N, C-alpha and C positions, 0 to 999 in steps of 0.2 A: 793701315793700323787700326786695330779694333778700338772701340770707344764706348764708354758708358756715359749716358746723358743724365740730365737732371731728373730725379725721380719724384714721385708724389705718393701720398698715402691713399691706399684703397679702403682700409677699414682699421679699426682698433682691435686689439686682442683681448681675450677674457682676462681681466685683472687678477683674478684669484689663481690663475694657472701660469702666469708669466714668470714665476720664480723658478720653476723646474722645466717647463716646456712652453711652446708657443701657443698651445691651445688650438692649433690647426691640425686636423687629421689629413686633409688633402685638398688640392685644387685641381679642377678638371676643366677642359675647354667645353664651351657650350655651342650655341647655334652658329656663331661666327667668331672672328678673331677679336671682337670687342666685348665678348661676354664670357664670364667664367663662373663656375659653381664652387663655392667655398664651404667645406664641411668642417665644423669644429669638433673637438675631441669629446664632446658630451652629447648634445641633443639637437643641434640646429644645422640646417642647410640653407645657404643664402645665395641668391643669384645676383651678380653685380654686372653693371655696364661699366667697363674699365675706364673709357674716356671721360665719362661723367662722374666717376668716383662715387656712385650712389647705388644702393641696393634696389632691385626691381621686384624682389619677392623673397620671402623667408618662410621656412617650414620647420616645426619643432615637434619632437615626440613627447609623450606624456612624462610627467615626473616619475622617476624610478626606472625609466627605460633609457638606454644608452645606444647611440650610433656607434657601431663597431667597424664600419666600412664607409669610406668616403663615397659620396653620391656621384654618379655619372649621368651623362645625358645621351639618350638614344635618339639620334637625329632621324631615324626611320619612322618612329612612332611619336616623336616630340614628347617623350616622357622621361622622367627622372627615376633612377633606380638606386636604392641604398639598402643597407642591412643593419638591423638593430638587434642587440642582444645575441649576436653571432649567428642566429638561425632564422630570423624573421626578415624575409625579403619584402621590401616595400616598393611599389610602383605608383607614381602619381604624375599629374600634368600641372602646368603652370597655373591654370585657373583654379586648381584645388586649393582650398583655404586651410582645412584641417587635415593634417597628415594622418591622423588616426582613422579617419573615415575613408581614406583611399585604399586601393587594393593592397593586400598583404597575404603572404603565404609562409608557413613554417616548414623548413626543410629538415632532413634527418641528420645532417652533419654540420659541424661548425664551418662558416664561410670565412676565408681569409680576405679576399678582395673581389670586387666586380670591376672588370675592365671593358672598355668600349672604344673602338676606333671610329673616326668620322665616317659615317655611311655604313657602318657594320653593326651586327647584332651584338648586344652585351654578352660577355662571357664571365662565368662564375668560377673562381678558383677557390677550392676548399682547403682548409688548413692541413689536411693530410695529403695534398698534392693532386687530387682529382680535379678534372676540368669538365664543365658542362655549359652548353649554350643555354641562355636564359629561357627561351621559349620551351625547349625540351624539358628543362627542370620544372618550370611552372605547370606543365601539363601533368606531371605526377610529382608533386613536391616531396612525398615521403618515399620516393624510390631509393633503393640502397646505394650508398656512395662508397666506392672502393678506397682502400688505403694504399697510396703509392709510396709514401715515405716510410723509413724505418722507425722503430719505436721512439728513439731519442732524437730524431731528426725534426727540426722545426724550420719553417719558412722565415727568411729575414727580409726579403725584398721581391717585388714582382712588377711586371709591366707587360704590355702587349705591343707587337709590331706587325706591320704588313710588309712582306718581302716576296717579290715575284707573284703578286696577287694572292698570296697565302697569308693567313693570320697565324702568328706564333705567340703563344703565351710563354713568357720567359720568367723564371723565378730562381732565386738562390736559396740554399738551405745551409744549416750548420748542424754538425753532429760530432760531439766530443772533440772539438778543436779543428775538425776538417770542414771545408766549405765545398759545396757542390753547385753546379749549374744545371738547370733543367730547361730543355727546349721542347715544348709541346706544340706540334703542328695540328691544325684543325682541317678537316675535310681534305684528305683522309687523316685520321688521328694517328700520329706517331709520336713517340717520346724518346728523347735522347738525354743521357745523363753524363756529366763531365765532373771530374775532380779538379779543383783549383790547386795550384801549387801553394805549398805552405810558406808563410812569411816567418818572421821571428817567432819563437815560442810565445804563445799567449796573445798574439795579435790577430784580430779578425777585421775584415773590411768595415769601414765606417759607412760607406755609401757605394751605390752601384748606379750606372747609367748605361743604357743600350741604344744603339742606332744601327741603321742598315745602309750599307753602301758597297758598291762594287761586288755584288753577289755574296757578301759576307755580313753576318751579324757581329757587330763590334761591341764587346763588353768592356766598360771602363770601371775600375774600382780603385778606391783610395784607402790606404791603411793609416793607422794612427801615427806611424813614423814619417809620414809625408810622402811615401812612395806611391806613385800613381801608375797602375799597370793597365795594359790593354791586351785582350784576348780576342782572336778572330775565329769564327766558326763559319765554314762555307755552307750555304743553304743547299747546295747540290748533294751534300752527303747526309742529308737528314731524312732520307726516304725509308731507311731501315730502322725498325724498332729494336733496340738492343736490350730492352728490358731493364733489369737492375744493374747491368754491367756499366761501370763508370770508367770512361776514357780519361786519360790525363790531358788536361787542357793547357797547351803552351801559353806563355805570356811574354810580353815585352815591356820594359820599363820606359814609360813616356816622360815622366817628370819626377825629380826628387825635390819636393818642395821644402822650403825652410820651415822648421817647426819650433825653433828656439830651444828652450830648456823643457824637458819632459816630452810627453806625447800629446797628440791632438785628442780632444774629447768630443767636441761637437763640430764636425766639418762635413762638407759635401762637395762633390765634383760632378758637373753636369756637362754633357757633350752639347756644343753649340753648332759645330759643323766639323768637317773632316780635319781641320787644323786648329780649332779653338775650343777651349773648355773654360767654363765658369767655375770658380772655386770660392767657397765661403767658409769662414772659420779657420783659415790658415793665415799665420802672421804675414804681413806685408814685409818684403825684404828690407825696406829702408825706413820702416816706421818703428816707433818705440814699442816696448812691451805694453800689454794691456789694451791694445787697440784692435778692433775687429774690422776686417776689410772684405769687400767683395771684389774679386780680381778676375781678369780674363787673361789666360796664358795661351801663347802660341806653341803647340806641341811640336811643330815642324822645326822651329828654330830655338826652342827652349827659352823664350823671352816673355817677360811680363809686359802685356800690351796696354792694360788699363786697370786702374784700381780706384775704389771708392770706399771711404771710411763709413761704417754703419754705426750709428749711435745706439747705445743700449746693448743688451745681451743678444748674442747670436745663438741660434738653436740648431744649426746644422741642417736646415731645411732650405730647399731651393727648387723652384719650378720655372719653366719657360714656355711661353706661348707667343707666337707672332712677333718675334724680336723684342720681347719684353721679359724681364726677369722678375719673378715674384719672390720676395724674401721677407720673412717675419724677423723682426729685431726689436728689442725693447718691448714696447706695448703697442706697436703698429705693424701692419703688413704693407710693405712698400712695393711699388711698381717702378722698375728702372729700365727704360728703353736702352737698347744697345745696338751696335753695328759691328759686323765682322766682315770686312772686305776680303776678297780672295787672297789667300796667303801667298806671299812671294818674298824673296830676299830683300827686294827694294822696300816693301812695306815693313818688314821686320826691322830694317835699319832706319826707318823713318824717312826714306828718300823717295818714296813713291810720289809721282806727280799727282796733284789734286785734280779730280775730275768732277765737274759740276753735274748734279743729278736732277736738275729741274726737268719736269716732264714737258713743260711748255717753254720753248725757247724762241724769243723774238729774233728775227734776222738783224744783222748789223748793216745799217744803211749808210754808215760813214766809211768811205774807202780808207784802207790803211795798207801799209806795205805787207803786213801779215796776210791780209785778205787777197791782195793782188798776187803775191808770190806763192803762198801756200794754201790759199783757200780757207783760212781759218775764220771762224766767226766768233764774235764776242758772246759771252755768257751773261745774260741778265740775272741779277740777284732776285731772290724771292721777294725782297722788299719792293723792288722795282715793279715786279709783276702784280703784286697786290695793289700797289698804288695806281698802276696803270688801269687795272680792272675797275678799281673804284672810280677812276676818272671817267672811264667809258660808260659807267652806269648812270652818270649824272645826266639830267635832262636840261635842255636849254630853257632858260627863263625868259628869253626874249627872241624875237624873230631873227632868222639867220642873217648874219652880216657877212659881207665879203672881207677878204684879207685887207684890202686897202682901207675899208671903213674901220676895221679893228685897229690898224696901224695909226690912223688919225686919232682914234679914241685914246690910245696909249700916250700920245704926245701931250694931251691937254686934260684928260678926265681925272677924277680923284682915284685913289688907290683901289677902293672897293669896286667901283665900276669897271676899272681895268681888269681886275682879277675875275670879275663875273663874266666879262665878254671873252677873255682869252680862254677861260675854262670851258665856256660854252662852245667855243670854236674847236677846242681839242676833243670834246666829247662826241663830236660827230662821227658817224660810222665810216666816213671816208677820210679818216685821220692820216692814212698813208699818202693821200693826195696832197697833204699839207707839207710834205717834206721840203720842198723848195722855200716855203714861207716861214718855217720854224726859225731859221736863221735870222730872217728879217724881224720876226717878233722879238727874239732874244736881244738882237742888236739895238732895237728901238727901246726896249725896256732898260737895258744897261746904259744907253746914252742918256736917257732922261734921269736915271738914278745918279749918274755921275754929275750931271748938271744941276739937279735939284736934290739937296741933301735930305729933304723931308719926304721924298718919294722913294719907296723901296717895296718890292713885291716878292718876298722870298719863296712863298708857296708856288706862285706862278712860274718862277724861274726853275724851281725843282721839277715841276711837271714838264717843262720844256726839255730839261736834261734827261728825264726818264723816257722821253720818246725815242732817244738814241738817234735823233736826226741832227744832233749838234756835235760839233767838235771845236777844238780851240781855235783853229784857223778861221772858222765861220764867225765866231764871236770871241775875239782875242782878249777883251777886257772883262769877261765874266768872272774868271777866277780872281783877278786882282780886285774887282768890286766886292766879291765875297770876303776876301781878306780884309778889305777896308771896313766893311760892315761887321766883321768878326762873325760871319755866318759860316761856322766851321762845318756844319752838316752839308751845306751846298758845296763847300770845298771838297769834302770827302766824296760826294757824288761825282764831281768833275774829275777827280783823280781816278775814280773807278771807271767812268764811262768814256772819257776823252782819250783817244789813242795817240794824240799828237801834242801833248803838253810840252812846251819847251823846257830845257833844263834850268833856265833862269827862273821860270815860274815855279818849278819843282823846288828849287832852293829857297825861293821866297816863302813857299808854304812851310818848308822845314823850319826856317828861321822863325816864322810866326808861331808854329806849333810848339817849338821847344822853348820859346821865350815866355809864353803865357803861363800863369800860375795854375797849379793843380786845382785850386778852388774855382777859378773861372772855367776850367775845362770840364769840371764835373757838372756844370750847369747846362752843358750842351747835350742835345739829343742826337744820337748817332745811329748808323745803320745796325740793326739788331745782330746780324751774324758776326760782324767784326767785334762787337761788344761781348757776345757770348764766348768767343774764342779767348779773349783776354781774361774774362772772368774765370774760365776754366784754368788758364795758365797761372794766374795769380793765386787762385785758391789752393794750389798744391805747394805747400811750404817746404817740403823736403824731397829730394830726389834720391834714387838708389845710388849708393856708392859702389863703384866698381868700373869695369871697362864698359863704356856705354857709347855706342854710336861712333866709335873711333877715338873717344876721348876718355881718359882715366884721370879723375881728380887726384888720385894718390900719386900719379906720376908728375904732378905739377912741379915739385921741387927739382926733379931730374931735368925737366924741360928748361927750368929757369937756369940751372947750372950750365946747360949746354948753350943757353942764350947769351951767357957772359963771354963765350968764345974760348977757344983753346982748351976745352975740357976742364975749365976752371971749376972750383968748388965754392960752395956757399958756406961760410962759417956761421953756425947757428948755436945759440945758447940752448941749455936744457929747457928753459922756460918757453923759448920760441918753438922748439921742436915739439914740446908737449901741447902747445896751443894749436899748432898746425895739424897734429895727429888727432886731436879731440874735436876740432871745429871743422864742419864741412864747409865747402866753398860758399861764399855769399850768394844767395839766390833771391833776395828780396828785390822787388821791382823798384827802381830808383825814381820812377815817375808814377803819376796817378793813372787810374784805369782809362779814362777818356783820352788823356794825353797820349797814352801808349797806343790806343786805337788809331789816332791820327798819325802818329809816327809810323805805324805799320802800313798805312796807305802810301806814305812816301817811299817806303822800302819796296813796295810792289809796283811803283810807277816805272814805265819804260824810260831809258835814258841812254846816252852815248857818253863813254868815259871822257872823250876829248872835250866835249862841250860842258860836261858837268863839273869837272875839276876846278876850273877858274872860279865858278860861282861858290863852290864849297869853301874856298879860302876866305870868304867873307864872314864865316861863322867865328864867333869869339871863342877864346880858349875854354872858359867855363862851359859853354854850350857844347863844344866838341867833347869834352870829358864826360859830360852828362849823357850825350848820345852814345859814346863808347860804352859807358856803364850799362845803358839799356840794351845795346847789342850783345854785351857779355851776358846779361840776364837771359835774353832770348836763347843764346847758344846753350847755356847751362840747362835750361828747361828742355830744349829740344834733344839734349844729350841723354836724357833719362830714358831707361828702357820703356817705361810706360809713357810714351810721348803723347802730349795732349793735343797734337795736331789732329784735326777732324776734317774729313773731306767735304762735309756739308757746311763748314764754317769758312769764312774768309780770313785767311792767315798767310803771312809771308813764308816763303820756303827757306830751308837752311842755306841753300846756295845764295839766295838774295841777301841774307844776313851777312854771310862771309864776304860777298862782293862789296857791301857797304863798309865793312871793316877795312878792307884794302883801300877803298876810295878815300876814306878819312885819313888813313895813314899816309897816303900819297900827298894829300892836300895839306896836312898839318904836321908832317914828320918833325921838322925843325922845332916848331913851337912845343910839341909834345915832349921832345927830348930835353928841352930846357925847363919844362914845368915839373917841379918836384912831385906834385900830386899825381902825375900821370905815370910815374915810374912803375909802380906795382901793376897798374892797369895794362901797360905795354907788355910786361912780362907775361901776364895772363893771356893777352891776345896773341902773343907769339906762340904760346903753347897750343892755343886753339887752332891757329892756322897750321901749325906743324902736325897736329893730330889729324887734321883733314888731309894733309899731304900723305901721311902714312896710310890712311884709309883708302884714298884714291889709288895709291901705289899698289896696295894689296889687291884691290879690285882689278887693277890693270893686269896683275899677274894672272888672276883667275880668267880674265878675258883672253889673255894670250894663250892660256892652256886650252880653253874652249875652242879658240880658233884653230889651234894645232890639231885637236881632236876632229874638228870638222873637215880638215884637209886630208885626213886618213881615208884612203880609198877602200871601199868595202869589197872584199873578195867575192867575185861572182860565183866561184865553185867552193861552197862551204861543206860539201859532203852531205851525207844523209842525215847527220845529227850534229848540231853545233850550238854551243851556248857561249855567249860573250857578255861579260858583265864589266862595266866601267863605273867605279864609285869615286865621287869627288867629295871631300870633306873640308 
């Protein structure tokens, strides 16, 4: 599932120009993925280091002069190239202070843009369609420039691509309501002209985006009516120069985006990969009018994958470099990181299993059934790696002590001395050799903490858990001690790293988490990834209404009527019907942020139904209803098309949520049936489970069809020519 992460401000926009446009003429990549060159629409060029959010250099033309082309960076010569007043080409280096004293040359025709690919020579595109390499142009600046375009034909957009080691300058033009595509190949020079199919009368594309894949140049363009089209041009057929002859360019409709009332005015669509596009300036399907969003759509499955509301005016401008989107809005230019995993049906439905992407993975030293039977290894979190690295960098402040000596110190020494000696022991280079002793250290620390209420070393215990040499069977009292001390961060770490926590302890954690107040929970520091996931989940107030992930909120009444049995009907008053049709399902989180994070850890803990059910029955009725409400909240959030699940964040899966719903129903069915407050909740949960059954049933049908297709034997003798096409929708 594609995701948009928390953004940050790169720079402010020119205040005098924010009423009509962003004041930004263009953004280009510089020396690496962390540097960009921003050109404003008047006089300045600024180099930014993106990660530091600060300018490294700025150059300005004199008063009265105007930059008419965004600056590009020539990585071959480490120079910047821009054009002022349409005809003055300027070239300068980073160390140059005054732009007016740098090299400049006046050419004989107006310039549209200068383009440059990484490692390539800059290319100049003139307003009348001619193309020149920069070096050949500057060798004779006043050389005559031919006119490629017709008299009333003007360029609307241009870019440059590398395809099969060849550079292509791509630009679109408009002439009396007709739109054309030009492909100019360099070395050797050839030009191909195509005519785009007409849309509704009076409509011209708002934005264009081009990419190269599978031997084809893909042109993506968005119209004011929300129709997004794609046209493919094979690079193999671009060797012949057809002159002014315009070939008809076929197109296919990728998306029909919702535009609300009227037409789009300032919108843009940008290709991210072969299956995802970023769209800005198009209304979010489930948001109210007057709100501007940045969205990522999956074109393979026609689904909205991620959305982010942008404060302030949207100008229909969007750039992307190194998995970061650059978008001007209001009075700022924001940088928003994004992720687009490989497109698949599982990811589009939000059912793709999460895969940890940490580059450095510590081996699991605690044997578990998964390791023995399947060879699986545990995945350490980024917080664990960071903390472990920080521990390893510490230097010992005292002479090396043996394990036995440290164990004796733990039994009698003050807290500060114990922490110092244990941390010094763990910081040694041969920490893996300490594996047999980590359990002894933890058991000794826990035993003294239980015997002496004034003694407790939370940071030392957390370091021992982070080594991954511990499990519950080695130190069975550790989790209970953390619950007694209300050290919920340590509880969270144990739930994450211990593969053998008994069901009784899991239920004890659940009871403790759900019983504490939200005020007390907010005081706890928890693992950052799990907190980030819940922040993303709670921040989204409204979800898309419609058939989503197997569940349709509009079909809730139908499911309820069937739940009553015998095809019964629900008698509703007009007031009730009006309320249900105008109010979306409740999606506010019934618990606080940190409390939800801790409940998620319980949902992700391994268990056996047989051993868990007896302990679940100890929960009180109010706590069961509250837990049900939280599970319902998670399900509704996961059912949105723009699912907030992120593979880099720690979060429960949809199947885990549904499993816990079934467990609670089994453990407390009689109590819930007799509790009036639970009636509506049970009906909702019934519809949730039923929707999942429907979804799994349909997927089972697809699986059966695919299995039957797989059984079909391929004929060995197919003749001299045969085409066989199988399409599944």
